[in-house]
KOLDREN-510987 format. One record per residue: residue number from 1; residue in one letter; x, y, z of N, C-alpha, C in turn. Coordinates in nm, 3 decimals. Example, Ala and Ser with C-alpha at 12.3 -4.5 7.8 and 13.67 -1.06 7.14 Angstrom:
KOLDREN-510987
SITE     k   r       nc1       nc2       nc3      cac1      cac2      cac3       cc1       cc2       cc3
SITE     1   A     1.319    -0.569     0.780     1.230    -0.450     0.780     1.320    -0.330     0.780
SITE     2   S     1.285    -0.225     0.708     1.367    -0.106     0.714     1.290     0.003     0.787
end
This chain:
KOLDREN-510987
SITE     k   r       nc1       nc2       nc3      cac1      cac2      cac3       cc1       cc2       cc3
SITE     1   M    -5.215     6.612     6.253    -5.061     6.644     6.215    -5.058     6.576     6.068
SITE     2   T    -5.057     6.409     6.092    -5.027     6.363     5.976    -5.104     6.376     5.827
SITE     3   N    -5.263     6.430     5.882    -5.332     6.435     5.745    -5.289     6.552     5.679
SITE     4   N    -5.278     6.671     5.803    -5.218     6.815     5.749    -5.113     6.780     5.648
SITE     5   L    -4.994     6.703     5.680    -4.876     6.693     5.584    -4.898     6.643     5.460
SITE     6   L    -5.004     6.525     5.496    -5.000     6.440     5.356    -5.090     6.558     5.256
SITE     7   S    -5.196     6.636     5.318    -5.265     6.731     5.236    -5.141     6.834     5.173
SITE     8   A    -5.073     6.878     5.213    -4.946     6.974     5.200    -4.883     6.909     5.092
SITE     9   Y    -4.851     6.776     5.109    -4.767     6.712     4.977    -4.848     6.686     4.901
SITE    10   E    -5.010     6.655     4.896    -5.074     6.632     4.774    -5.075     6.795     4.693
SITE    11   A    -5.116     6.877     4.781    -5.144     7.004     4.719    -4.998     7.071     4.634
SITE    12   T    -4.866     7.034     4.690    -4.747     7.043     4.662    -4.735     6.960     4.503
SITE    13   L    -4.760     6.837     4.519    -4.733     6.763     4.400    -4.830     6.810     4.296
SITE    14   E    -4.959     6.831     4.333    -5.063     6.890     4.221    -5.015     7.021     4.162
SITE    15   S    -4.938     7.115     4.230    -4.895     7.209     4.149    -4.789     7.214     4.073
SITE    16   S    -4.711     7.068     4.056    -4.597     7.040     3.984    -4.626     7.019     3.841
SITE    17   P    -4.565     7.074     3.734    -4.604     7.033     3.625    -4.536     6.903     3.567
SITE    18   T    -4.423     6.877     3.632    -4.387     6.737     3.587    -4.483     6.648     3.682
SITE    19   Y    -4.537     6.660     3.798    -4.626     6.540     3.825    -4.728     6.519     3.776
SITE    20   M    -4.810     6.650     3.734    -4.908     6.675     3.651    -4.879     6.611     3.492
SITE    21   R    -4.772     6.629     3.461    -4.749     6.540     3.310    -4.715     6.396     3.329
SITE    22   F    -4.667     6.332     3.428    -4.667     6.221     3.503    -4.798     6.116     3.488
SITE    23   R    -4.895     6.227     3.569    -5.024     6.162     3.604    -5.118     6.160     3.449
SITE    24   G    -5.071     6.216     3.345    -5.135     6.208     3.222    -5.048     6.083     3.162
SITE    25   M    -4.950     6.046     3.188    -4.909     5.957     3.085    -5.002     5.815     3.127
SITE    26   P    -5.018     5.775     2.990    -5.140     5.633     2.944    -5.085     5.535     3.062
SITE    27   A    -4.981     5.510     3.102    -4.972     5.433     3.186    -4.987     5.418     3.331
SITE    28   C    -5.038     5.555     3.359    -5.093     5.629     3.471    -5.266     5.641     3.500
SITE    29   A    -5.302     5.598     3.361    -5.457     5.628     3.327    -5.524     5.542     3.409
SITE    30   T    -5.513     5.434     3.469    -5.599     5.331     3.520    -5.575     5.350     3.720
SITE    31   L    -5.448     5.456     3.750    -5.398     5.461     3.868    -5.506     5.579     3.936
SITE    32   G    -5.505     5.521     4.070    -5.576     5.640     4.148    -5.459     5.745     4.210
SITE    33   A    -5.491     5.873     4.284    -5.430     5.960     4.273    -5.338     5.908     4.392
SITE    34   N    -5.379     5.829     4.500    -5.269     5.771     4.561    -5.170     5.677     4.523
SITE    35   E    -5.230     5.606     4.445    -5.098     5.547     4.370    -5.008     5.600     4.276
SITE    36   S    -5.050     5.742     4.231    -4.953     5.817     4.141    -4.879     5.879     4.226
SITE    37   M    -4.929     5.925     4.325    -4.856     5.987     4.414    -4.717     5.923     4.458
SITE    38   M    -4.752     5.789     4.539    -4.682     5.695     4.543    -4.557     5.633     4.457
SITE    39   L    -4.637     5.611     4.323    -4.554     5.602     4.239    -4.416     5.716     4.198
SITE    40   Y    -4.482     5.841     4.169    -4.401     5.961     4.145    -4.297     5.969     4.226
SITE    41   S    -4.346     5.937     4.395    -4.248     5.937     4.470    -4.129     5.861     4.489
SITE    42   C    -4.145     5.763     4.430    -4.006     5.687     4.384    -3.916     5.725     4.278
SITE    43   F    -3.947     5.802     4.213    -3.850     5.828     4.098    -3.768     5.999     4.142
SITE    44   S    -3.668     6.005     4.081    -3.577     6.129     4.105    -3.605     6.240     3.978
SITE    45   A    -3.652     6.344     4.008    -3.632     6.417     3.855    -3.519     6.496     3.868
SITE    46   I    -3.494     6.513     3.728    -3.359     6.550     3.686    -3.392     6.625     3.553
SITE    47   D    -3.312     6.781     3.543    -3.297     6.810     3.446    -3.170     6.796     3.356
SITE    48   V    -3.156     6.751     3.246    -3.072     6.749     3.136    -3.056     6.848     3.062
SITE    49   A    -2.913     6.922     3.021    -2.883     7.024     2.898    -2.901     6.956     2.779
SITE    50   A    -2.925     7.078     2.660    -2.939     6.980     2.544    -2.785     6.979     2.491
SITE    51   G    -2.786     6.876     2.418    -2.621     6.788     2.373    -2.595     6.716     2.484
SITE    52   E    -2.625     6.711     2.611    -2.550     6.570     2.688    -2.619     6.453     2.650
SITE    53   L    -2.493     6.343     2.652    -2.519     6.242     2.625    -2.541     6.146     2.758
SITE    54   F    -2.673     6.035     2.725    -2.685     5.978     2.809    -2.604     5.840     2.802
SITE    55   Y    -2.598     5.797     2.709    -2.534     5.664     2.688    -2.519     5.599     2.540
SITE    56   E    -2.380     5.563     2.514    -2.348     5.517     2.407    -2.381     5.373     2.363
SITE    57   A    -2.420     5.340     2.240    -2.441     5.204     2.194    -2.295     5.108     2.208
SITE    58   G    -2.324     5.005     2.297    -2.228     4.927     2.343    -2.164     4.927     2.493
SITE    59   G    -2.225     5.058     2.540    -2.218     5.068     2.671    -2.258     4.971     2.769
SITE    60   V    -2.205     4.956     2.877    -2.274     4.896     2.966    -2.389     4.971     3.032
SITE    61   S    -2.501     4.927     3.077    -2.621     4.967     3.126    -2.587     4.980     3.267
SITE    62   D    -2.664     5.116     3.310    -2.683     5.153     3.454    -2.791     5.132     3.546
SITE    63   H    -2.852     5.056     3.455    -3.005     4.978     3.497    -3.088     5.125     3.536
SITE    64   T    -3.108     5.182     3.460    -3.195     5.294     3.487    -3.289     5.340     3.404
SITE    65   V    -3.413     5.366     3.448    -3.544     5.405     3.362    -3.582     5.496     3.345
SITE    66   R    -3.588     5.537     3.226    -3.605     5.703     3.217    -3.744     5.728     3.173
SITE    67   L    -3.813     5.848     3.225    -3.934     5.867     3.171    -3.926     6.027     3.117
SITE    68   I    -3.944     6.067     3.010    -3.927     6.190     2.934    -4.029     6.288     2.995
SITE    69   M    -4.030     6.386     3.072    -4.124     6.468     3.116    -4.136     6.596     3.008
SITE    70   D    -4.039     6.660     2.962    -4.030     6.762     2.865    -3.915     6.741     2.817
SITE    71   G    -3.900     6.776     2.691    -3.793     6.779     2.587    -3.769     6.666     2.476
SITE    72   R    -3.671     6.659     2.418    -3.648     6.560     2.329    -3.508     6.494     2.315
SITE    73   V    -3.503     6.330     2.278    -3.388     6.269     2.293    -3.391     6.237     2.191
SITE    74   S    -3.280     6.194     2.093    -3.245     6.140     1.994    -3.157     5.999     2.030
SITE    75   V    -3.220     5.909     1.937    -3.203     5.788     1.953    -3.121     5.765     1.796
SITE    76   A    -2.990     5.711     1.812    -2.871     5.656     1.678    -2.877     5.569     1.719
SITE    77   A    -2.836     5.460     1.593    -2.765     5.339     1.578    -2.605     5.353     1.593
SITE    78   P    -2.558     5.224     1.642    -2.431     5.236     1.648    -2.341     5.323     1.537
SITE    79   T    -2.407     5.366     1.419    -2.382     5.396     1.311    -2.357     5.541     1.324
SITE    80   D    -2.429     5.576     1.383    -2.477     5.723     1.417    -2.605     5.791     1.338
SITE    81   D    -2.705     5.672     1.231    -2.772     5.702     1.178    -2.929     5.723     1.285
SITE    82   L    -2.963     5.840     1.272    -3.088     5.838     1.324    -3.205     5.771     1.349
SITE    83   Y    -3.228     5.710     1.457    -3.360     5.615     1.439    -3.476     5.713     1.467
SITE    84   I    -3.483     5.766     1.552    -3.605     5.842     1.590    -3.563     5.934     1.683
SITE    85   E    -3.667     6.026     1.743    -3.648     6.142     1.827    -3.773     6.059     1.945
SITE    86   L    -3.745     6.087     2.054    -3.810     6.052     2.143    -3.903     6.186     2.237
SITE    87   Q    -4.013     6.191     2.278    -4.040     6.322     2.339    -4.114     6.305     2.455
SITE    88   A    -4.186     6.390     2.519    -4.244     6.385     2.647    -4.335     6.219     2.651
SITE    89   G    -4.341     6.199     2.749    -4.437     6.064     2.727    -4.385     5.934     2.727
SITE    90   D    -4.243     5.978     2.657    -4.184     5.815     2.601    -4.051     5.789     2.714
SITE    91   T    -4.034     5.671     2.702    -3.959     5.598     2.841    -3.801     5.532     2.743
SITE    92   F    -3.701     5.564     2.804    -3.589     5.457     2.765    -3.527     5.423     2.876
SITE    93   G    -3.416     5.313     2.835    -3.354     5.263     2.938    -3.480     5.137     3.009
SITE    94   L    -3.568     5.127     2.995    -3.657     5.000     3.046    -3.589     4.868     3.037
SITE    95   F    -3.561     4.814     2.932    -3.492     4.712     2.923    -3.389     4.630     2.975
SITE    96   S    -3.312     4.751     2.998    -3.157     4.735     3.050    -3.216     4.749     3.196
SITE    97   F    -3.287     4.821     3.234    -3.360     4.811     3.406    -3.384     4.650     3.412
SITE    98   L    -3.485     4.635     3.343    -3.523     4.498     3.383    -3.411     4.369     3.345
SITE    99   D    -3.332     4.373     3.261    -3.259     4.308     3.223    -3.061     4.347     3.286
SITE   100   E    -3.058     4.287     3.368    -2.906     4.304     3.452    -2.802     4.296     3.345
SITE   101   E    -2.823     4.229     3.257    -2.711     4.174     3.168    -2.681     4.231     3.046
SITE   102   R    -2.764     4.337     3.040    -2.790     4.434     2.900    -2.673     4.517     2.874
SITE   103   V    -2.629     4.533     2.759    -2.561     4.663     2.693    -2.645     4.745     2.650
SITE   104   H    -2.610     4.876     2.585    -2.694     4.955     2.529    -2.712     4.923     2.344
SITE   105   S    -2.776     4.929     2.284    -2.793     4.892     2.147    -2.823     5.016     2.080
SITE   106   A    -2.820     5.142     2.134    -2.833     5.282     2.052    -2.746     5.367     2.154
SITE   107   T    -2.718     5.505     2.063    -2.659     5.599     2.169    -2.767     5.676     2.180
SITE   108   L    -2.801     5.745     2.301    -2.903     5.838     2.348    -2.861     5.988     2.346
SITE   109   R    -2.908     6.084     2.322    -2.823     6.237     2.335    -2.972     6.328     2.354
SITE   110   A    -2.991     6.436     2.427    -3.096     6.543     2.468    -3.056     6.596     2.382
SITE   111   V    -3.167     6.627     2.278    -3.157     6.705     2.142    -3.201     6.865     2.169
SITE   112   S    -3.288     6.880     2.321    -3.355     7.010     2.371    -3.316     6.980     2.522
SITE   113   D    -3.310     7.068     2.605    -3.337     7.077     2.738    -3.433     6.961     2.774
SITE   114   V    -3.384     6.859     2.864    -3.511     6.756     2.878    -3.496     6.770     3.042
SITE   115   T    -3.612     6.768     3.083    -3.684     6.679     3.224    -3.708     6.536     3.215
SITE   116   L    -3.661     6.456     3.332    -3.658     6.324     3.286    -3.694     6.291     3.457
SITE   117   L    -3.759     6.171     3.449    -3.810     6.103     3.615    -3.688     5.990     3.601
SITE   118   T    -3.625     5.953     3.689    -3.530     5.837     3.673    -3.569     5.733     3.799
SITE   119   L    -3.516     5.612     3.776    -3.523     5.514     3.872    -3.464     5.441     3.866
SITE   120   N    -3.326     5.390     3.918    -3.237     5.298     3.927    -3.259     5.182     3.985
SITE   121   R    -3.234     5.012     3.921    -3.289     4.925     3.977    -3.222     4.877     4.116
SITE   122   E    -3.113     4.945     4.153    -3.048     4.918     4.274    -3.162     5.008     4.372
SITE   123   Y    -3.233     5.096     4.361    -3.318     5.172     4.432    -3.445     5.112     4.435
SITE   124   F    -3.484     5.058     4.339    -3.594     4.963     4.296    -3.621     4.831     4.375
SITE   125   N    -3.493     4.765     4.385    -3.458     4.620     4.484    -3.499     4.681     4.634
SITE   126   V    -3.431     4.784     4.662    -3.448     4.831     4.810    -3.606     4.873     4.849
SITE   127   I    -3.649     4.928     4.750    -3.812     4.935     4.775    -3.888     4.820     4.774
SITE   128   T    -3.843     4.719     4.681    -3.925     4.605     4.711    -3.891     4.498     4.823
SITE   129   L    -3.786     4.513     4.848    -3.747     4.444     4.978    -3.801     4.518     5.107
SITE   130   E    -3.837     4.659     5.119    -3.877     4.717     5.260    -4.020     4.754     5.209
SITE   131   D    -4.090     4.741     5.097    -4.255     4.760     5.079    -4.302     4.658     4.967
SITE   132   P    -4.293     4.547     4.956    -4.351     4.455     4.846    -4.446     4.488     4.791
SITE   133   A    -4.548     4.578     4.863    -4.676     4.638     4.784    -4.656     4.739     4.690
SITE   134   M    -4.518     4.832     4.734    -4.481     4.936     4.664    -4.407     4.867     4.531
SITE   135   G    -4.295     4.781     4.546    -4.246     4.687     4.465    -4.312     4.653     4.351
SITE   136   N    -4.450     4.561     4.407    -4.552     4.567     4.308    -4.624     4.611     4.253
SITE   137   L    -4.627     4.757     4.277    -4.719     4.872     4.219    -4.616     4.912     4.079
SITE   138   L    -4.520     4.912     4.125    -4.371     4.966     4.032    -4.357     4.881     3.940
SITE   139   L    -4.379     4.741     3.931    -4.389     4.649     3.825    -4.498     4.636     3.761
SITE   140   R    -4.602     4.645     3.796    -4.728     4.667     3.721    -4.702     4.808     3.638
SITE   141   F    -4.650     4.890     3.709    -4.645     5.032     3.592    -4.527     5.022     3.480
SITE   142   M    -4.422     4.932     3.523    -4.301     4.893     3.423    -4.398     4.846     3.309
SITE   143   F    -4.466     4.710     3.353    -4.524     4.662     3.255    -4.662     4.685     3.174
SITE   144   R    -4.680     4.805     3.233    -4.779     4.898     3.155    -4.663     4.977     3.037
SITE   145   L    -4.584     5.037     3.074    -4.484     5.105     3.012    -4.453     5.007     2.896
SITE   146   L    -4.399     4.901     2.951    -4.359     4.781     2.810    -4.482     4.743     2.689
SITE   147   S    -4.598     4.752     2.771    -4.704     4.719     2.665    -4.731     4.830     2.579
SITE   148   Q    -4.732     4.986     2.634    -4.780     5.064     2.543    -4.656     5.049     2.438
SITE   149   M    -4.515     5.016     2.486    -4.421     5.022     2.371    -4.439     4.906     2.248
SITE   150   S    -4.504     4.813     2.326    -4.499     4.699     2.197    -4.627     4.739     2.122
SITE   151   L    -4.717     4.823     2.191    -4.843     4.856     2.119    -4.783     4.955     1.987
SITE   152   K    -4.694     5.054     2.039    -4.647     5.157     1.952    -4.539     5.067     1.821
SITE   153   L    -4.497     4.967     1.875    -4.402     4.899     1.782    -4.515     4.831     1.692
SITE   154   D    -4.603     4.789     1.738    -4.699     4.661     1.659    -4.759     4.812     1.513
SITE   155   T    -4.823     4.887     1.591    -4.862     5.006     1.521    -4.801     5.066     1.395
SITE   156   E    -4.640     5.057     1.447    -4.566     5.148     1.304    -4.542     5.006     1.241
SITE   157   Y    -4.517     4.870     1.264    -4.477     4.793     1.190    -4.609     4.768     1.079
SITE   158   A    -4.707     4.782     1.141    -4.842     4.739     1.041    -4.858     4.861     0.946
SITE   159   A    -4.823     4.985     0.991    -4.825     5.105     0.894    -4.712     5.058     0.797
SITE   160   M    -4.586     5.026     0.808    -4.469     5.003     0.730    -4.543     4.898     0.649
SITE   161   H    -4.586     4.808     0.690    -4.628     4.704     0.620    -4.734     4.726     0.478
SITE   162   R    -4.812     4.803     0.555    -4.895     4.875     0.444    -4.850     4.963     0.349
SITE   163   Y    -4.769     5.021     0.383    -4.683     5.126     0.261    -4.639     5.029     0.192
SITE   164   V    -4.530     4.950     0.254    -4.470     4.845     0.144    -4.550     4.756     0.064
SITE   165   T    -4.678     4.709     0.119    -4.764     4.636     0.023    -4.830     4.718    -0.065
SITE   166   A    -4.865     4.845    -0.078    -4.925     4.947    -0.137    -4.833     4.975    -0.249
SITE   167   R    -4.688     4.986    -0.256    -4.598     5.043    -0.342    -4.572     4.930    -0.416
SITE   168   R    -4.563     4.807    -0.390    -4.570     4.679    -0.462    -4.691     4.668    -0.560
SITE   169   M    -4.788     4.727    -0.544    -4.906     4.704    -0.665    -4.848     4.824    -0.745
end
């Protein structure tokens, strides 16, 4: 009976476009199917309408990491200058998820309808206490997300540096 339920759960997940996008994230590239399913089951899928505000710069964090599965989110400075638009595969709220003292440094708003996977720090803490191996898997996933963010920033900085250097000549 248990194997039938597990097989049905696997089939349900594999027919879910949101799960398949999650599996396609670079942070999931080295995960096996079981690890991916276990991680995915820790997140809540939510849909957000275009124009909805996630949070404002200077606001206190709700300590929730959000993975964009579909749609676009604008990131604006406190002066309302647009920094960037995030899209499917991008993450936000990770720093405030990891650092419980943080306030938001930018304003984030849904540009289009958005599908997110979310994980709140309080729920993460419960998972970690009840199933340390799962908590460890989640932490490794978060560190992969941080690594990808760092690599993206390094790449963007190098491109800007090349641009500025070339303009000086």
